[in-house]
C-alpha positions in Angstrom: 191.7 142.7 70.2 189.9 140.3 68.2 190.8 137.8 65.7 188.7 136.6 62.6 189.5 133.7 60.9 188.1 133.4 57.6 187.4 130.5 55.0 185.2 129.6 52.3 183.1 126.8 51.0 182.5 126.5 47.2 183.9 128.7 44.4 183.8 132.1 43.6 183.3 131.5 39.8 179.9 131.6 37.6 177.3 128.8 37.9 175.7 127.3 34.8 172.6 125.2 36.0 172.3 123.7 32.4 175.5 122.2 32.9 176.0 121.5 36.5 178.8 118.9 36.2 180.9 121.2 33.9 180.8 124.3 36.0 181.4 126.2 39.3 179.4 125.4 42.5 175.9 126.9 42.9 177.2 128.5 46.2 179.5 130.4 47.6 180.0 130.9 51.6 182.4 133.0 53.4 182.7 132.4 57.0 184.3 134.4 60.1 185.5 132.5 63.3 185.7 135.4 65.7 187.8 134.8 69.1 189.3 137.5 71.5 193.1 137.3 72.0 192.6 136.9 75.7 190.6 133.3 74.7 193.0 132.4 71.8 195.5 130.5 73.9 192.9 128.5 75.6 190.5 127.9 72.5 194.2 126.4 70.8 194.4 124.0 73.5 190.7 123.2 73.0 191.6 122.1 69.4 195.1 120.6 70.2 193.2 118.3 72.9 190.5 117.2 70.2 193.1 116.3 67.6 194.9 114.5 69.7 192.2 112.3 71.1 191.5 111.9 67.4 194.9 110.4 66.9 194.6 108.3 69.8 191.5 106.7 68.9 193.6 105.8 65.4 191.0 107.9 63.2 193.3 110.9 62.1 197.0 111.4 62.6 197.4 114.8 64.6 199.6 116.1 61.8 197.1 115.6 58.9 195.0 118.7 57.9 191.3 118.5 58.9 189.5 119.8 55.8 185.9 118.5 55.2 185.5 118.5 51.5 188.7 116.3 51.0 187.6 114.2 54.1 184.2 113.2 52.6 185.4 113.2 48.9 189.2 112.1 49.3 191.6 113.0 46.3 195.0 113.9 48.0 194.9 112.7 51.7 195.1 109.2 51.7 194.7 108.8 55.3 190.9 109.8 54.9 190.6 106.9 52.9 191.1 104.5 55.8 187.9 105.8 57.8 184.4 104.7 57.1 182.3 108.0 55.6 180.1 107.3 58.3 183.0 108.2 61.0 184.3 111.0 58.7 180.9 112.9 59.5 180.8 111.7 63.1 184.3 113.7 62.9 183.3 116.3 61.3 180.3 116.7 63.9 182.4 116.1 66.9 184.8 119.3 65.7 181.6 121.6 65.3 180.6 120.5 68.3 184.0 121.6 70.0 183.7 124.8 68.1 180.0 125.4 69.3 180.7 124.4 72.9 183.0 127.2 73.3 181.8 130.4 74.4 184.8 132.4 73.4 183.5 132.0 69.6 181.3 133.8 67.5 180.5 133.1 63.9 179.6 135.2 61.1 178.9 134.2 57.5 178.3 135.6 54.0 176.0 132.7 51.8 175.2 133.6 48.0 172.8 131.5 46.1 174.2 131.5 42.6 170.8 130.4 41.3 169.0 133.3 43.1 171.7 136.2 43.6 171.8 139.3 41.4 175.3 140.0 42.4 177.7 139.4 39.3 179.9 136.3 39.1 183.1 138.4 39.2 182.0 140.2 42.4 181.0 137.1 44.5 184.1 137.1 46.6 184.4 141.0 46.7 180.6 141.3 47.8 181.1 138.5 50.3 184.2 140.3 52.0 182.4 143.5 52.3 179.6 141.8 53.8 181.7 139.9 56.3 183.8 142.9 57.2 180.8 144.9 57.8 179.5 142.8 60.2 182.6 142.1 62.0 182.9 146.0 62.2 179.6 146.0 63.6 180.5 143.4 66.2 183.8 145.1 67.2 181.9 148.5 67.4 179.7 146.6 70.0 182.4 145.4 72.2 184.3 148.6 71.6 187.4 146.8 70.6 189.3 146.4 67.2 190.0 143.4 65.3 192.2 141.8 62.4 191.2 139.6 59.8 193.3 136.1 58.9 192.4 134.5 55.8 193.1 130.9 54.3 196.1 131.5 51.6 193.8 131.7 48.3 192.9 134.3 46.1 195.4 136.7 47.7 195.8 139.5 45.5 191.8 139.9 45.3 191.4 140.0 48.9 194.4 142.0 50.0 193.3 144.8 47.1 189.7 144.8 47.7 190.3 145.1 51.6 192.5 148.0 51.3 189.7 149.6 49.7 187.3 148.7 52.3 189.8 150.3 54.8 191.0 153.0 53.0 194.5 151.8 53.3 196.0 151.6 49.8 198.4 153.6 48.3 196.3 155.6 46.3 193.6 156.3 48.9 190.8 154.3 47.2 187.6 154.0 48.9 184.4 152.4 48.4 181.6 154.9 48.7 178.9 154.1 51.5 181.1 151.6 53.0 182.9 152.6 56.7 185.1 149.6 58.4 186.4 151.6 61.3 187.3 149.0 63.8 189.0 146.2 61.8 192.5 147.3 61.4 195.8 146.4 59.2 195.8 144.4 55.7 194.6 141.0 56.2 196.9 137.9 57.4 197.1 135.2 55.2 197.5 131.6 56.7 198.2 128.1 55.1 195.3 126.1 56.3 197.4 123.1 57.3 199.5 125.3 60.0 196.1 127.0 61.7 193.8 125.1 63.5 191.5 128.0 63.6 191.3 128.2 60.1 190.5 124.4 59.7 187.6 125.3 62.2 186.5 128.2 60.1 186.5 125.5 57.3 184.3 123.1 59.4 181.7 125.9 59.9 181.7 126.9 56.2 181.2 123.2 55.3 178.2 122.5 57.5 176.6 125.7 56.8 176.7 124.8 53.2 175.3 121.2 53.8 172.4 123.0 55.9 171.7 125.5 53.2 172.2 123.0 50.4 171.5 119.8 51.5 172.6 116.6 49.6 169.8 113.7 50.0 172.4 111.0 50.0 173.9 112.6 53.1 170.9 113.3 55.1 171.2 109.8 56.5 174.4 111.0 58.3 172.4 114.1 59.5 175.0 116.2 57.6 172.2 118.9 57.0 171.6 119.0 60.8 175.1 119.5 62.0 175.4 123.4 62.0 171.8 124.0 63.4 172.4 121.5 66.3 176.3 122.4 67.0 177.3 125.8 65.9 173.9 127.9 65.5 174.1 128.8 69.2 177.2 131.1 68.7 176.0 132.8 65.8 176.3 136.9 66.0 173.0 138.2 65.8 172.5 142.0 65.4 171.6 144.7 62.8 171.1 142.9 59.1 172.8 139.7 60.6 169.9 137.1 60.9 171.4 134.4 63.1 174.8 135.0 61.9 174.0 134.5 58.3 173.9 137.3 55.9 171.9 136.1 52.7 173.2 138.0 49.5 
């Protein structure tokens, strides 16, 4: 049995390049962090040890959520403002290194560049979920295993409804033509990110992938655009239409 923890970067709303400050993000990224049940406990201990080390070094208290976008541009979590920007990026890179250095993990991701994509804005989320489930199902088929998916607790209604159509498990028996998902089982499970280090790890993956695909010049001095390639690329799933773990849609 495999678990796939899913988180996103960006929003699934429309993007207007003419008013970039008054619109949604120019991208929507959905990331899945896959781990086998037998390696789950070991992987959790890796994360716990990492977080305890950060706390011991007086960087980030153990009970504070590791949330990349909030960390780089703090609004709600005051603990981040006590850390220099350079050290915040070092923390993100160190977390990415812990993820990428664990052979128990596999990464899959869907990336939508809203400037170029032909997908209608109202389908950004559902199209990304379909791509992610299809890739995860292919992975499970290769492993001859079954798996479940755990999402961050957002867009619950839309995700739940769409996944039931993907799996054909809805009360009305609706299914999506041409899509077969045979190895992902049960309805998705929704977790509060602050309570799940695996969801927080998926957040790190999504955020660093965003920096790779949509780099910002002001952040290149922290090597933000290199973190995903240097620390995480090695565990990306490669098969079928999944190129180095990334599905460009």
